[in-house]
N, C-alpha and C positions, 0 to 999 in steps of 0.2 A: 241117707239111704242109698245103697248101691243101685246103679242103673243096670237093667238087664239089656243085653245087646240084642237087637232085632235080627231075625234071620232073613229079612227082606229089605232090599234097597228101594228108596223112593223112585218114583217114575221120573224120567229125564225132564218131563215138562215142568217139574217143580224147581228145576235149577234156576229158572228165571222169575220165580215167584217167591216172595217172602210172606211170612205171617203178617196179617193186616196190622198196621201201626197201632190202631186203637186196641186191638186184642192184646198186644204186648204191653201197652201203656196202662191199660186198666188193671192188668195183673200187677204191675209195678205200684200203682196207686193203692191197690188193695193191700199190698204188703206194707206200705207206709201207714195206712190206716190201722192195720193190725198192730203196729208199733205205737199207736195212739196219736198219730200226727194230724188227723182230722183234715185231710186235704179238701180244699174247695175245687171242684171239677168244673171248669168253664170250657172244657174242650169238646164235649160230646153233644151232638144235636139230637138228644133224646128228650122229647117233650115231657115236662114234669106235671103238666096240667092234665085233667081227666077228660075222657070223652063225655059227650052229653049224657044226661041222666037216662033219657029214653033209649040210647044206644046200649047202655049197661043193662037196663031193665029187659030189653028184648033178648039179650044174650041169656039172662036168667030164665026167661020164659021158655026159650027153645031148648036150652040145656036140660030143663026139668022134664022134657018129654022123652020117654024111652025110645021113641022111634026116630029121634034126631041124630043118632050116633053112628049110623052106618056110613059106608063109602058114598061119596058124592060124585057128580059128573065132573070130568076133567075140565069142562068148559064152564063150570059153575051153573047155578040155576038161572033160568030165563028171567026170573024176578030180579035177581041181583044184577044181571047184565042190563036189564031195562032201567034199573035205578041209576047205574053208571051213565047210561045213554042220556037219561033225563037230566042228570047233574051236569054233564058236559054241555048239553044244549043250554041249560039255564045259566051256567057259569061262563062259558066261552062262546056261545052261539055256534058250537061245532056239532055237526050232524054225523053221528056214528050209529050204525044199526046194531041193536042188541043181538039179533040172531046170528050175525056173521062177522061183525067188525070189532068185537070186544072179547078179550081173553083174560079172565081173572088170574092173578098170581099170588103166591105167598110172598108178597112184598116185591117192589120193583127190582131189588138187587138180584133176585132169582131171574127176572126177565132179562137182565144184561147177559147172563150166562146162556139162557135159552135162545136169545136172538143171535148171539155169536155162534153157538153150536149149529143153528139152523142155516146160517148163510156163509160162514167163513170156512174156506179151505186153507190148509197150510200154505203160507206165503202170501195170502191176501193181505192187503194193507188197510189199516184203519186210521182215520183221522180222529185225534183225541185232543181235547182242549188242555192247554198248559198255562195256568194251573187248572186242575180239574179233579173230578172224583177218581181216586186211585183204582177203584174196581174196574174202570174201563181198561186200564193198562193190564191189570193182573189177569182178567178174563181173556183179553186178546192173546196174551202170552200162553195161557193155559190151553187154548184151542189151536195154537200154532200160527196165529196171525202176526203180522209185523206192525208195530206201533209207529205212527207218524204224528208228531205233535204240532199243532198250530198254536202259536203264542197269543195269549190275551194279555195285552200290556196296558199299563195305566195311561201311557201317552196316547193310546188309541181308544181310551174309555173302556178298556177291557172288552172290546168288540172284535168281531172276526174281520181280518184283513183279506178280503176276497182277492184283491189285486195281487197280493203276494202268493196266495194259493194258486192262482191261475198261471203263475210263472213256472210252476213245478209240474213234473210228470205225474198225472193223476190216473194213469191208465190201469194201475193195479189196485186202486182204492175201491173197496166194496161197501164200507160202512163209514159214516161220519157221526160221531157222538156230539150232540149239542145239549146244552143244559141252561135253559132260560125260564125263570130267573136263575142266574148262575150261582153255583156254589163252587168256590168259596167267596168270590168277589162281590156278590150281591147285585150284579149288573142285571137290569131288567131287559126283556126282549121287546120287540116292536113288530107290528104288522109288516113294516118295510123290511126288517131283518128277515122275517120268515119268508116273505116273497122272494127276497134275494137268494135265500137258501134253496127254495124250491127251484128257482131258475138254474142255480149252480148244480143242483143234484140231477136235474133233467138233462143238462148239457153233458155231464160226465157219467151218467148212469150210476149214481151213488145212492145208497139207502140212507136217508137222514133219520136218526133216532133222537127225538127231543125228550129228555128226561125232565119231567115237570112237576116235582113234588112240592115246590115252595111257592106256588103261584098265589096262594091266598094269604100269605103271611106278610104283614106290613106292606102290602102291595095294593094300591088303588086301581090298578089296571091289569087284572089277570087275563092272560092270553093262552091260547092253544094254537100250535102250528096247524092243527087240523081244521081250524076255522077259515083258513086261507084257501081260496080257489085253486084246485089242482094239487093240493097237498097229498091226497091219498095215493096219487100216482108214484110218489117218491119218498113219502115220510110216514113214520108211525110215531106214536107217543106213549111214553110210560108215565103213570101217575100212581099215587098211593094215598092211603089214609093216615100214614105214619105221622107226617108233620102237620098237615092241614086239619086233621081231626083228632089229634092226640092219641093215636092208636099204633105207635111204633112197634110195641111188643106183640100186637095181634097178627102182624105180617099179612096185610091185605093190600093188594095193588092190582094193576091191570095194564094190558097193552091195548091200544086202540089204533085202528087203521084199516088198510086195504084187506079185503077178505082173503085173497090169495096168500098174502104175507102172514096173516093171522093163522091160516090153516097150516102153513109150513111150520110155524113156531109150535103149533099144537102137536105136531109129530114128535118134537123133542119133549115137550112138557108132559105129554101123556105117558112117557116112559120114565119120568123122573119122580112123579108123586101120584097120589090116588085121590085127588080132589080136596077141596077146602071144607072144613067142618061147617055143617049147615048153620049152627049157631052163630058163627062168625059172619056168614053171608047175610043172615037175617038181621044181625046187629048192624052190619055195614049199610044195609038198606036204610035203616033208621038214621045212621050217621049222615048219610048223603041227603037226608031231609033237613038237616040243621039249617035254620034260616039265617038271614043276614045279621040279625041281632046277636045270635050266638057267636058268629065269626067276628063281629065288631067288638064284643067283649074280650075275646081272645087277643085281638090286636091291640086293644087298649092296655092290656097287661104287658104285651111285648113292647109297646111304645114306652111304658114306664121303665122297663128293664133296659131298653136301648139307651135311655138318658144316662143311667149309671154306667153302663158298659162303655159309653163314649168318654165318661170321666176317667175310667180305668185307662183307656187309650191315651188320653192326655197325660195322665200321671206317668205312663211309660214312655213319654216323649215320642209317641207315634201319631200318625195322621190317618184319618178315616173319612170317607165320603159319607155325609149324613143322609144322603138320599138312597143309599143302597137298601135293597129289600131282602126279605127272608129272615131266618132266625139266627143269623150270625153277624158279627161285625168283623170286617176285613180291614186290617190296619197296617200301614207301612212304617217300619222302624226308621227313625230319623238319624240315629247316631251310628257309630261303626261297630256296635256290639254284635257278636256272632249270634245268630238266631237260636241255635241249639243251646249255646251257653246261657242266653237270656231265659229261655224256657226252663232249663234245668235249674237255674238259680231261683226262679220263681217257685218251682216245684219244691225244691229241697230247703230253701231258706224262707220264702214267704208262705209256703204251703198252699200255693195256688197253681193249678194246672191250666195252661193256655196252649192251644194247638200251634205248633210251628208251621208256617206257610209252606216250607219246602216239601212237606209230605204230599202236597198236591202237584208238585212238579217244580222244575228249575226256576220258572218265572215267579214262584212263590217264595223264593229264598229270603228276601228281606221283608217278609210280612208275618203277621200273626193273625190268628182267628179266635174270636171270643164267642162262645155260645150264649144265647139268651134263654137257655132252658133251665133257669133256676130263678127263684124269686128275688125281689129287690133287696130284701134283708141280707140274703147270702151274697149278692153282688156288692152291697155296701160293705160287708165284712171283708170281702176280697179286696176292695178298694183300700180299706183301712190297713190290711196286712201289707199291701204293696207300699203304702206310704211309710209304714214302720220299717219295712225292708230297705227302702231308699235312705233312711236315716242312719242305717248301720255303717 
């Protein structure tokens, strides 16, 4: 089919931004599947498990009411914000007030853009983890900020090297993105780390944003930076129901923190959407009531999957820390194989897709990431395909 030439040129801001890696790769995988290849996708962190039964039932009930389908408040219902507040208290012992310190989002990815638009001027610097979530970089570029990467390396247990940061000029830094439990390395946070971050932020007048969607997955010590004394002066936190409650496609998240900061972000958000569907908010309230037994069952499933994923890591002659948390396995390649060549060989010859670590930054160059978002039968099939591929 002939392409029609556009009469309009893209905005200059897009010159530093590419289409999201997974957007392109999923299209490639779809094309291979259309050819009958039946690719096993171990790359995406999209939970394949279902939300709790009462979550789905509540959505049905609200959706059946004709009065439920109008516009909603930009701030969400007080009942939803109160449910978030109660959940954060029960889960993290963090006190956030539903009236003023919580802002619901259409997923936390939206929040990354809203926060950046609310606080960054062109030329402002942003501290971004390397490796880290690629959206931190792309959004910073879109709003005209300057990316400054701080390395998270294995030799330092993938932790923040504050001493090295202190040696640099931080006068132009406005925001620092942190993400604990960390994606992709699976490194957990600690109260000591959060206390150090708060001290660092106060000293340099930097807003800390902790992106915290993985705290309940294979993690016996869930933490929030907002549970630390003084955090609200310098930090806010993103969270969502995507990973912890198996609701990725529902696009439900929130920002919590200082009232003044939340109010500033609302100025952006209120011009970008018209509120969250009431049925989603009411269902989210039910999801946030899931008890410890429900989460325990989810983690038992992930633990079984992790065993097979670690076998895949071993088969690929890679090394992984068995103590990492979250829904991925981060593994280091031991031989001299090119990461991109390895991933493409697995995709086209073994028909298994695994994420290359370099998409998360230069410090991920010699790593791969395996998702736990498929059942053990599929993981075992991937393992068998890889064994056969190695024999060729």
